[in-house]
LOPALUM-662537 format. One record per residue: residue number from 1; x, y, z of N, C-alpha, C in turn. Coordinates in pm, whole numbers, plus 50000, padded with zeros to 5 digits. Example, Ala and Ser with C-alpha at 12.3 -4.5 7.8 and 13.67 -1.06 7.14 Angstrom:
2
<rec n="1" n_x="51319" n_y="49431" n_z="50780" ca_x="51230" ca_y="49550" ca_z="50780" c_x="51320" c_y="49670" c_z="50780"/>
<rec n="2" n_x="51285" n_y="49775" n_z="50708" ca_x="51367" ca_y="49894" ca_z="50714" c_x="51290" c_y="50003" c_z="50787"/>
***
This chain:
148
<rec n="1" n_x="14178" n_y="43169" n_z="24698" ca_x="14070" ca_y="43100" ca_z="24764" c_x="13962" c_y="43063" c_z="24661"/>
<rec n="2" n_x="13924" n_y="42938" n_z="24653" ca_x="13829" ca_y="42897" ca_z="24550" c_x="13688" c_y="42952" c_z="24572"/>
<rec n="3" n_x="13647" n_y="42979" n_z="24695" ca_x="13511" ca_y="43026" ca_z="24719" c_x="13496" c_y="43177" c_z="24706"/>
<rec n="4" n_x="13606" n_y="43250" n_z="24701" ca_x="13598" ca_y="43396" ca_z="24693" c_x="13536" c_y="43442" c_z="24562"/>
<rec n="5" n_x="13552" n_y="43362" n_z="24456" ca_x="13499" ca_y="43400" ca_z="24326" c_x="13347" c_y="43417" c_z="24331"/>
<rec n="6" n_x="13278" n_y="43333" n_z="24405" ca_x="13132" ca_y="43338" ca_z="24413" c_x="13083" c_y="43393" c_z="24546"/>
<rec n="7" n_x="13164" n_y="43470" n_z="24614" ca_x="13131" ca_y="43517" ca_z="24749" c_x="12997" c_y="43592" c_z="24753"/>
<rec n="8" n_x="12968" n_y="43675" n_z="24655" ca_x="12846" ca_y="43755" ca_z="24658" c_x="12721" c_y="43668" c_z="24641"/>
<rec n="9" n_x="12734" n_y="43556" n_z="24569" ca_x="12620" ca_y="43470" ca_z="24543" c_x="12614" c_y="43349" c_z="24636"/>
<rec n="10" n_x="12714" n_y="43327" n_z="24715" ca_x="12729" ca_y="43203" ca_z="24789" c_x="12614" c_y="43169" c_z="24880"/>
<rec n="11" n_x="12569" n_y="43262" n_z="24961" ca_x="12466" ca_y="43233" ca_z="25059" c_x="12325" c_y="43258" c_z="25005"/>
<rec n="12" n_x="12314" n_y="43293" n_z="24879" ca_x="12184" ca_y="43320" ca_z="24821" c_x="12136" c_y="43204" c_z="24734"/>
<rec n="13" n_x="12218" n_y="43103" n_z="24715" ca_x="12178" ca_y="42989" ca_z="24635" c_x="12090" c_y="42899" c_z="24721"/>
<rec n="14" n_x="11966" n_y="42875" n_z="24682" ca_x="11877" ca_y="42792" ca_z="24766" c_x="11922" c_y="42647" c_z="24766"/>
<rec n="15" n_x="11897" n_y="42581" n_z="24877" ca_x="11930" ca_y="42441" ca_z="24890" c_x="11839" c_y="42360" c_z="24798"/>
<rec n="16" n_x="11897" n_y="42264" n_z="24726" ca_x="11820" ca_y="42183" ca_z="24632" c_x="11730" c_y="42087" c_z="24710"/>
<rec n="17" n_x="11608" n_y="42072" n_z="24662" ca_x="11512" ca_y="41982" ca_z="24724" c_x="11460" c_y="41886" c_z="24617"/>
<rec n="18" n_x="11458" n_y="41760" n_z="24651" ca_x="11408" ca_y="41660" ca_z="24559" c_x="11288" c_y="41591" c_z="24620"/>
<rec n="19" n_x="11182" n_y="41582" n_z="24543" ca_x="11061" ca_y="41516" ca_z="24590" c_x="10999" c_y="41444" c_z="24472"/>
<rec n="20" n_x="10966" n_y="41317" n_z="24494" ca_x="10903" ca_y="41240" ca_z="24387" c_x="10757" c_y="41280" c_z="24379"/>
<rec n="21" n_x="10717" n_y="41332" n_z="24263" ca_x="10578" ca_y="41374" ca_z="24244" c_x="10509" c_y="41287" c_z="24139"/>
<rec n="22" n_x="10586" n_y="41213" n_z="24060" ca_x="10529" ca_y="41130" ca_z="23954" c_x="10550" c_y="40982" c_z="23991"/>
<rec n="23" n_x="10473" n_y="40934" n_z="24089" ca_x="10493" ca_y="40799" ca_z="24140" c_x="10468" c_y="40692" c_z="24035"/>
<rec n="24" n_x="10372" n_y="40713" n_z="23947" ca_x="10342" ca_y="40611" ca_z="23845" c_x="10462" c_y="40589" c_z="23754"/>
<rec n="25" n_x="10525" n_y="40696" n_z="23708" ca_x="10644" ca_y="40684" ca_z="23623" c_x="10762" c_y="40629" c_z="23703"/>
<rec n="26" n_x="10772" n_y="40668" n_z="23828" ca_x="10880" ca_y="40621" ca_z="23913" c_x="10871" c_y="40469" c_z="23934"/>
<rec n="27" n_x="10750" n_y="40420" n_z="23963" ca_x="10731" ca_y="40277" ca_z="23984" c_x="10749" c_y="40196" c_z="23856"/>
<rec n="28" n_x="10715" n_y="40254" n_z="23742" ca_x="10727" ca_y="40183" ca_z="23614" c_x="10869" c_y="40189" c_z="23558"/>
<rec n="29" n_x="10956" n_y="40264" n_z="23620" ca_x="11093" ca_y="40280" ca_z="23570" c_x="11175" c_y="40154" c_z="23588"/>
<rec n="30" n_x="11302" n_y="40158" n_z="23542" ca_x="11387" ca_y="40039" ca_z="23552" c_x="11413" c_y="40002" c_z="23698"/>
<rec n="31" n_x="11415" n_y="39872" n_z="23723" ca_x="11442" ca_y="39823" ca_z="23858" c_x="11560" c_y="39728" c_z="23856"/>
<rec n="32" n_x="11620" n_y="39709" n_z="23970" ca_x="11732" ca_y="39616" ca_z="23983" c_x="11679" c_y="39493" c_z="24054"/>
<rec n="33" n_x="11684" n_y="39380" n_z="23984" ca_x="11639" ca_y="39255" ca_z="24044" c_x="11747" c_y="39151" c_z="24020"/>
<rec n="34" n_x="11832" n_y="39134" n_z="24119" ca_x="11943" ca_y="39041" ca_z="24104" c_x="11931" c_y="38926" c_z="24203"/>
<rec n="35" n_x="11815" n_y="38913" n_z="24266" ca_x="11794" ca_y="38802" ca_z="24357" c_x="11885" c_y="38807" c_z="24477"/>
<rec n="36" n_x="11929" n_y="38689" n_z="24521" ca_x="12013" ca_y="38679" ca_z="24640" c_x="12154" c_y="38734" c_z="24618"/>
<rec n="37" n_x="12196" n_y="38747" n_z="24492" ca_x="12333" ca_y="38792" ca_z="24465" c_x="12351" c_y="38941" c_z="24494"/>
<rec n="38" n_x="12240" n_y="39016" n_z="24496" ca_x="12250" ca_y="39160" ca_z="24518" c_x="12260" c_y="39189" c_z="24668"/>
<rec n="39" n_x="12367" n_y="39253" n_z="24707" ca_x="12387" ca_y="39286" ca_z="24848" c_x="12386" c_y="39437" c_z="24862"/>
<rec n="40" n_x="12302" n_y="39486" n_z="24951" ca_x="12286" ca_y="39629" ca_z="24968" c_x="12399" c_y="39690" c_z="25048"/>
<rec n="41" n_x="12454" n_y="39618" n_z="25146" ca_x="12555" ca_y="39674" ca_z="25236" c_x="12677" c_y="39728" c_z="25162"/>
<rec n="42" n_x="12742" n_y="39655" n_z="25070" ca_x="12857" ca_y="39713" ca_z="25001" c_x="12821" c_y="39838" c_z="24922"/>
<rec n="43" n_x="12701" n_y="39840" n_z="24867" ca_x="12657" ca_y="39959" ca_z="24793" c_x="12641" c_y="40078" c_z="24887"/>
<rec n="44" n_x="12581" n_y="40056" n_z="25004" ca_x="12560" ca_y="40164" ca_z="25099" c_x="12692" c_y="40217" c_z="25156"/>
<rec n="45" n_x="12795" n_y="40132" n_z="25162" ca_x="12924" ca_y="40178" ca_z="25211" c_x="12986" c_y="40282" c_z="25119"/>
<rec n="46" n_x="12946" n_y="40283" n_z="24993" ca_x="13001" ca_y="40379" ca_z="24897" c_x="12927" c_y="40512" c_z="24898"/>
<rec n="47" n_x="12815" n_y="40517" n_z="24967" ca_x="12734" ca_y="40638" ca_z="24970" c_x="12772" c_y="40723" c_z="25091"/>
<rec n="48" n_x="12790" n_y="40852" n_z="25070" ca_x="12822" ca_y="40946" ca_z="25177" c_x="12693" c_y="40976" c_z="25253"/>
<rec n="49" n_x="12687" n_y="40939" n_z="25381" ca_x="12564" ca_y="40956" ca_z="25458" c_x="12597" c_y="40990" c_z="25602"/>
<rec n="50" n_x="12494" n_y="41028" n_z="25677" ca_x="12511" ca_y="41059" ca_z="25819" c_x="12525" c_y="40930" c_z="25898"/>
<rec n="51" n_x="12599" n_y="40935" n_z="26009" ca_x="12616" ca_y="40815" ca_z="26090" c_x="12489" c_y="40786" c_z="26170"/>
<rec n="52" n_x="12482" n_y="40667" n_z="26230" ca_x="12364" ca_y="40625" ca_z="26305" c_x="12347" c_y="40704" c_z="26434"/>
<rec n="53" n_x="12224" n_y="40703" n_z="26485" ca_x="12190" ca_y="40779" ca_z="26605" c_x="12268" c_y="40732" c_z="26728"/>
<rec n="54" n_x="12292" n_y="40602" n_z="26741" ca_x="12363" ca_y="40551" ca_z="26858" c_x="12506" c_y="40603" c_z="26860"/>
<rec n="55" n_x="12575" n_y="40594" n_z="26748" ca_x="12714" ca_y="40643" ca_z="26742" c_x="12718" c_y="40795" c_z="26756"/>
<rec n="56" n_x="12620" n_y="40864" n_z="26697" ca_x="12612" ca_y="41009" ca_z="26708" c_x="12599" c_y="41050" c_z="26855"/>
<rec n="57" n_x="12510" n_y="40983" n_z="26928" ca_x="12491" ca_y="41013" ca_z="27071" c_x="12616" c_y="40983" c_z="27152"/>
<rec n="58" n_x="12687" n_y="40875" n_z="27116" ca_x="12809" ca_y="40840" ca_z="27188" c_x="12917" c_y="40946" c_z="27167"/>
<rec n="59" n_x="12932" n_y="40996" n_z="27046" ca_x="13029" ca_y="41102" ca_z="27018" c_x="12991" c_y="41228" c_z="27095"/>
<rec n="60" n_x="12862" n_y="41261" n_z="27093" ca_x="12812" ca_y="41378" ca_z="27165" c_x="12844" c_y="41369" c_z="27314"/>
<rec n="61" n_x="12821" n_y="41253" n_z="27372" ca_x="12849" ca_y="41233" ca_z="27514" c_x="12998" c_y="41243" c_z="27545"/>
<rec n="62" n_x="13082" n_y="41186" n_z="27459" ca_x="13227" ca_y="41195" ca_z="27479" c_x="13273" c_y="41340" c_z="27476"/>
<rec n="63" n_x="13221" n_y="41418" n_z="27383" ca_x="13260" ca_y="41559" ca_z="27374" c_x="13216" c_y="41637" c_z="27497"/>
<rec n="64" n_x="13094" n_y="41612" n_z="27544" ca_x="13044" ca_y="41686" ca_z="27659" c_x="13115" c_y="41648" c_z="27788"/>
<rec n="65" n_x="13173" n_y="41530" n_z="27795" ca_x="13247" ca_y="41487" ca_z="27914" c_x="13393" c_y="41535" c_z="27914"/>
<rec n="66" n_x="13436" n_y="41598" n_z="27806" ca_x="13572" ca_y="41650" ca_z="27798" c_x="13587" c_y="41768" c_z="27893"/>
<rec n="67" n_x="13694" n_y="41766" n_z="27972" ca_x="13721" ca_y="41873" ca_z="28068" c_x="13737" c_y="42006" c_z="27994"/>
<rec n="68" n_x="13662" n_y="42108" n_z="28038" ca_x="13671" ca_y="42241" ca_z="27979" c_x="13562" c_y="42270" c_z="27877"/>
<rec n="69" n_x="13491" n_y="42168" n_z="27830" ca_x="13382" ca_y="42189" ca_z="27735" c_x="13254" c_y="42215" c_z="27814"/>
<rec n="70" n_x="13201" n_y="42336" n_z="27803" ca_x="13080" ca_y="42374" ca_z="27875" c_x="12954" c_y="42350" c_z="27795"/>
<rec n="71" n_x="12967" n_y="42336" n_z="27667" ca_x="12854" ca_y="42313" ca_z="27578" c_x="12904" c_y="42293" c_z="27437"/>
<rec n="72" n_x="12813" n_y="42266" n_z="27348" ca_x="12851" ca_y="42249" ca_z="27207" c_x="12729" c_y="42266" c_z="27120"/>
<rec n="73" n_x="12754" n_y="42290" n_z="26991" ca_x="12645" ca_y="42299" ca_z="26894" c_x="12701" c_y="42265" c_z="26757"/>
<rec n="74" n_x="12613" n_y="42247" n_z="26662" ca_x="12647" ca_y="42219" ca_z="26522" c_x="12737" c_y="42097" c_z="26507"/>
<rec n="75" n_x="12706" n_y="41988" n_z="26575" ca_x="12779" ca_y="41863" ca_z="26553" c_x="12729" c_y="41804" c_z="26422"/>
<rec n="76" n_x="12818" n_y="41794" n_z="26326" ca_x="12784" ca_y="41737" ca_z="26195" c_x="12874" c_y="41617" c_z="26171"/>
<rec n="77" n_x="12816" n_y="41510" n_z="26122" ca_x="12892" ca_y="41389" ca_z="26097" c_x="12863" c_y="41336" c_z="25958"/>
<rec n="78" n_x="12960" n_y="41266" n_z="25900" ca_x="12944" ca_y="41201" ca_z="25770" c_x="13006" c_y="41063" c_z="25779"/>
<rec n="79" n_x="12940" n_y="40966" n_z="25718" ca_x="12992" ca_y="40830" ca_z="25712" c_x="13061" c_y="40812" c_z="25577"/>
<rec n="80" n_x="13183" n_y="40766" n_z="25582" ca_x="13260" ca_y="40740" ca_z="25461" c_x="13314" c_y="40597" c_z="25472"/>
<rec n="81" n_x="13248" n_y="40505" n_z="25402" ca_x="13276" ca_y="40363" ca_z="25409" c_x="13266" c_y="40317" c_z="25555"/>
<rec n="82" n_x="13374" n_y="40268" n_z="25614" ca_x="13364" ca_y="40217" ca_z="25751" c_x="13412" c_y="40317" c_z="25855"/>
<rec n="83" n_x="13445" n_y="40439" n_z="25816" ca_x="13491" ca_y="40541" ca_z="25910" c_x="13399" c_y="40663" c_z="25901"/>
<rec n="84" n_x="13413" n_y="40751" n_z="25998" ca_x="13329" ca_y="40871" ca_z="26006" c_x="13417" c_y="40995" c_z="26016"/>
<rec n="85" n_x="13363" n_y="41108" n_z="25973" ca_x="13427" ca_y="41236" ca_z="25998" c_x="13325" c_y="41323" c_z="26071"/>
<rec n="86" n_x="13374" n_y="41415" n_z="26153" ca_x="13285" ca_y="41499" ca_z="26232" c_x="13336" c_y="41642" c_z="26237"/>
<rec n="87" n_x="13244" n_y="41734" n_z="26258" ca_x="13272" ca_y="41877" ca_z="26268" c_x="13185" c_y="41929" c_z="26382"/>
<rec n="88" n_x="13243" n_y="42003" n_z="26476" ca_x="13168" ca_y="42047" ca_z="26593" c_x="13217" c_y="42183" c_z="26640"/>
<rec n="89" n_x="13129" n_y="42259" n_z="26701" ca_x="13164" ca_y="42385" ca_z="26766" c_x="13159" c_y="42361" c_z="26917"/>
<rec n="90" n_x="13273" n_y="42371" n_z="26983" ca_x="13282" ca_y="42352" ca_z="27128" c_x="13273" c_y="42488" c_z="27196"/>
<rec n="91" n_x="13198" n_y="42494" n_z="27304" ca_x="13184" ca_y="42618" ca_z="27379" c_x="13270" c_y="42609" c_z="27505"/>
<rec n="92" n_x="13361" n_y="42707" n_z="27520" ca_x="13452" ca_y="42710" ca_z="27635" c_x="13438" c_y="42845" c_z="27706"/>
<rec n="93" n_x="13489" n_y="42852" n_z="27828" ca_x="13484" ca_y="42977" ca_z="27906" c_x="13546" c_y="43092" c_z="27827"/>
<rec n="94" n_x="13481" n_y="43207" n_z="27830" ca_x="13529" ca_y="43324" ca_z="27756" c_x="13658" c_y="43380" c_z="27815"/>
<rec n="95" n_x="13686" n_y="43352" n_z="27941" ca_x="13804" ca_y="43409" ca_z="28005" c_x="13932" c_y="43328" c_z="27978"/>
<rec n="96" n_x="13922" n_y="43215" n_z="27909" ca_x="14040" ca_y="43133" ca_z="27882" c_x="14129" c_y="43198" c_z="27776"/>
<rec n="97" n_x="14255" n_y="43162" n_z="27780" ca_x="14347" ca_y="43209" ca_z="27677" c_x="14325" c_y="43126" c_z="27550"/>
<rec n="98" n_x="14379" n_y="43174" n_z="27440" ca_x="14370" ca_y="43101" ca_z="27314" c_x="14438" c_y="42965" c_z="27327"/>
<rec n="99" n_x="14551" n_y="42963" n_z="27396" ca_x="14623" ca_y="42838" ca_z="27415" c_x="14540" c_y="42737" c_z="27495"/>
<rec n="100" n_x="14473" n_y="42782" n_z="27600" ca_x="14390" ca_y="42692" ca_z="27681" c_x="14272" c_y="42640" c_z="27598"/>
<rec n="101" n_x="14210" n_y="42726" n_z="27519" ca_x="14101" ca_y="42683" ca_z="27432" c_x="14147" c_y="42582" c_z="27330"/>
<rec n="102" n_x="14266" n_y="42605" n_z="27276" ca_x="14324" ca_y="42510" ca_z="27179" c_x="14350" c_y="42376" c_z="27245"/>
<rec n="103" n_x="14402" n_y="42377" n_z="27366" ca_x="14429" ca_y="42252" ca_z="27439" c_x="14300" c_y="42173" c_z="27463"/>
<rec n="104" n_x="14191" n_y="42242" n_z="27493" ca_x="14062" ca_y="42175" ca_z="27512" c_x="14017" c_y="42110" c_z="27382"/>
<rec n="105" n_x="14031" n_y="42182" n_z="27271" ca_x="13992" ca_y="42126" ca_z="27141" c_x="14075" c_y="42005" c_z="27104"/>
<rec n="106" n_x="14205" n_y="42010" n_z="27131" ca_x="14294" ca_y="41897" ca_z="27101" c_x="14256" c_y="41777" c_z="27188"/>
<rec n="107" n_x="14226" n_y="41802" n_z="27316" ca_x="14188" ca_y="41693" ca_z="27406" c_x="14055" c_y="41631" c_z="27362"/>
<rec n="108" n_x="13958" n_y="41713" n_z="27323" ca_x="13829" ca_y="41661" ca_z="27277" c_x="13847" c_y="41577" c_z="27151"/>
<rec n="109" n_x="13931" n_y="41625" n_z="27060" ca_x="13957" ca_y="41550" ca_z="26936" c_x="14023" c_y="41416" c_z="26967"/>
<rec n="110" n_x="14122" n_y="41418" n_z="27055" ca_x="14193" ca_y="41294" ca_z="27091" c_x="14097" c_y="41194" c_z="27152"/>
<rec n="111" n_x="14012" n_y="41239" n_z="27243" ca_x="13918" ca_y="41149" ca_z="27310" c_x="13821" c_y="41084" c_z="27210"/>
<rec n="112" n_x="13771" n_y="41163" n_z="27115" ca_x="13678" ca_y="41108" ca_z="27016" c_x="13749" c_y="41008" c_z="26924"/>
<rec n="113" n_x="13870" n_y="41042" n_z="26878" ca_x="13942" ca_y="40952" ca_z="26788" c_x="13979" c_y="40821" c_z="26857"/>
<rec n="114" n_x="14006" n_y="40825" n_z="26987" ca_x="14041" ca_y="40703" ca_z="27060" c_x="13920" c_y="40614" c_z="27085"/>
<rec n="115" n_x="13802" n_y="40672" n_z="27106" ca_x="13686" ca_y="40595" ca_z="27151" c_x="13587" c_y="40557" c_z="27041"/>
<rec n="116" n_x="13595" n_y="40621" n_z="26927" ca_x="13493" ca_y="40601" ca_z="26823" c_x="13558" c_y="40580" c_z="26687"/>
<rec n="117" n_x="13486" n_y="40517" n_z="26593" ca_x="13541" ca_y="40499" ca_z="26458" c_x="13534" c_y="40629" c_z="26377"/>
<rec n="118" n_x="13606" n_y="40728" n_z="26423" ca_x="13608" ca_y="40858" ca_z="26358" c_x="13747" c_y="40881" c_z="26299"/>
<rec n="119" n_x="13750" n_y="40912" n_z="26171" ca_x="13875" ca_y="40934" ca_z="26100" c_x="13932" c_y="41072" c_z="26131"/>
<rec n="120" n_x="13844" n_y="41172" n_z="26139" ca_x="13889" ca_y="41308" ca_z="26166" c_x="13778" c_y="41386" c_z="26236"/>
<rec n="121" n_x="13817" n_y="41471" n_z="26331" ca_x="13724" ca_y="41560" ca_z="26399" c_x="13777" c_y="41702" c_z="26388"/>
<rec n="122" n_x="13698" n_y="41790" n_z="26328" ca_x="13733" ca_y="41932" ca_z="26319" c_x="13658" c_y="42004" c_z="26430"/>
<rec n="123" n_x="13731" n_y="42061" n_z="26524" ca_x="13670" ca_y="42129" ca_z="26639" c_x="13690" c_y="42280" c_z="26626"/>
<rec n="124" n_x="13582" n_y="42353" n_z="26635" ca_x="13585" ca_y="42500" ca_z="26635" c_x="13558" c_y="42545" c_z="26778"/>
<rec n="125" n_x="13625" n_y="42648" n_z="26821" ca_x="13606" ca_y="42698" ca_z="26958" c_x="13518" c_y="42822" c_z="26955"/>
<rec n="126" n_x="13412" n_y="42819" n_z="27034" ca_x="13324" ca_y="42934" ca_z="27054" c_x="13321" c_y="42968" c_z="27202"/>
<rec n="127" n_x="13291" n_y="43092" n_z="27233" ca_x="13286" ca_y="43136" ca_z="27371" c_x="13152" c_y="43097" c_z="27433"/>
<rec n="128" n_x="13157" n_y="43047" n_z="27554" ca_x="13038" ca_y="43001" ca_z="27624" c_x="12961" c_y="43119" c_z="27681"/>
<rec n="129" n_x="12832" n_y="43122" n_z="27656" ca_x="12741" ca_y="43226" ca_z="27705" c_x="12781" c_y="43367" c_z="27661"/>
<rec n="130" n_x="12830" n_y="43376" n_z="27542" ca_x="12859" ca_y="43505" ca_z="27480" c_x="12786" c_y="43506" c_z="27346"/>
<rec n="131" n_x="12750" n_y="43623" n_z="27294" ca_x="12682" ca_y="43626" ca_z="27163" c_x="12770" c_y="43563" c_z="27056"/>
<rec n="132" n_x="12711" n_y="43478" n_z="26977" ca_x="12783" ca_y="43409" ca_z="26870" c_x="12733" c_y="43468" c_z="26739"/>
<rec n="133" n_x="12801" n_y="43567" n_z="26688" ca_x="12753" ca_y="43641" ca_z="26572" c_x="12784" c_y="43576" c_z="26439"/>
<rec n="134" n_x="12857" n_y="43463" n_z="26439" ca_x="12888" ca_y="43399" ca_z="26312" c_x="12786" c_y="43292" c_z="26274"/>
<rec n="135" n_x="12675" n_y="43284" n_z="26347" ca_x="12568" ca_y="43190" ca_z="26314" c_x="12440" c_y="43268" c_z="26293"/>
<rec n="136" n_x="12368" n_y="43235" n_z="26187" ca_x="12246" ca_y="43309" ca_z="26155" c_x="12129" c_y="43268" c_z="26244"/>
<rec n="137" n_x="12118" n_y="43140" n_z="26274" ca_x="12004" ca_y="43093" ca_z="26351" c_x="12036" c_y="43090" c_z="26500"/>
<rec n="138" n_x="11931" n_y="43083" n_z="26579" ca_x="11948" ca_y="43075" ca_z="26724" c_x="12007" c_y="42939" c_z="26760"/>
<rec n="139" n_x="12103" n_y="42937" n_z="26850" ca_x="12168" ca_y="42813" ca_z="26889" c_x="12077" c_y="42733" c_z="26980"/>
<rec n="140" n_x="12074" n_y="42601" n_z="26958" ca_x="11995" ca_y="42512" ca_z="27042" c_x="12090" c_y="42432" c_z="27129"/>
<rec n="141" n_x="12067" n_y="42428" n_z="27261" ca_x="12156" ca_y="42351" ca_z="27347" c_x="12142" c_y="42202" c_z="27322"/>
<rec n="142" n_x="12246" n_y="42126" n_z="27353" ca_x="12245" ca_y="41982" ca_z="27336" c_x="12147" c_y="41921" c_z="27435"/>
<rec n="143" n_x="12092" n_y="41806" n_z="27398" ca_x="11990" ca_y="41744" ca_z="27479" c_x="12048" c_y="41656" c_z="27590"/>
<rec n="144" n_x="12175" n_y="41619" n_z="27582" ca_x="12234" ca_y="41536" ca_z="27684" c_x="12285" c_y="41622" c_z="27799"/>
<rec n="145" n_x="12276" n_y="41570" n_z="27920" ca_x="12326" ca_y="41642" ca_z="28036" c_x="12474" c_y="41612" c_z="28054"/>
<rec n="146" n_x="12547" n_y="41709" n_z="28104" ca_x="12689" ca_y="41688" ca_z="28129" c_x="12704" c_y="41601" c_z="28253"/>
<rec n="147" n_x="12798" n_y="41508" n_z="28244" ca_x="12829" ca_y="41424" ca_z="28359" c_x="12924" c_y="41501" c_z="28450"/>
<rec n="148" n_x="12898" n_y="41505" n_z="28577" ca_x="12977" ca_y="41584" ca_z="28669" c_x="13090" c_y="41507" c_z="28713"/>
***
């Protein structure tokens, strides 16, 4: 396992933060001025970024409308050129079997891949209304209401 080597230090490395504090030097630095020939869109397609709010909300709604999904948290998305990848924790009834929970995750993945420009969805199954000890912070419920 590649991460086992740094296991003791893994969660203690602070997240890097970048903030421009020297605006005069930043503004005086080299600039790109290519006039009308410079197009930002192809450049932005090469940058790994989060997807837009509208598509994010649509994926969230599709997941919450999946039969057997009682809630969800930690929906993370990344834009890679013209496709997206997503990672989510689905909350299902604690009394379900592993097979039933797996079937719900497969159905949720299928629904998202069919309806949205998502290349891959990684779904994790968590128990609904049970303590979730694998997360450090308190879970926040999704803001969208489930459609009945």
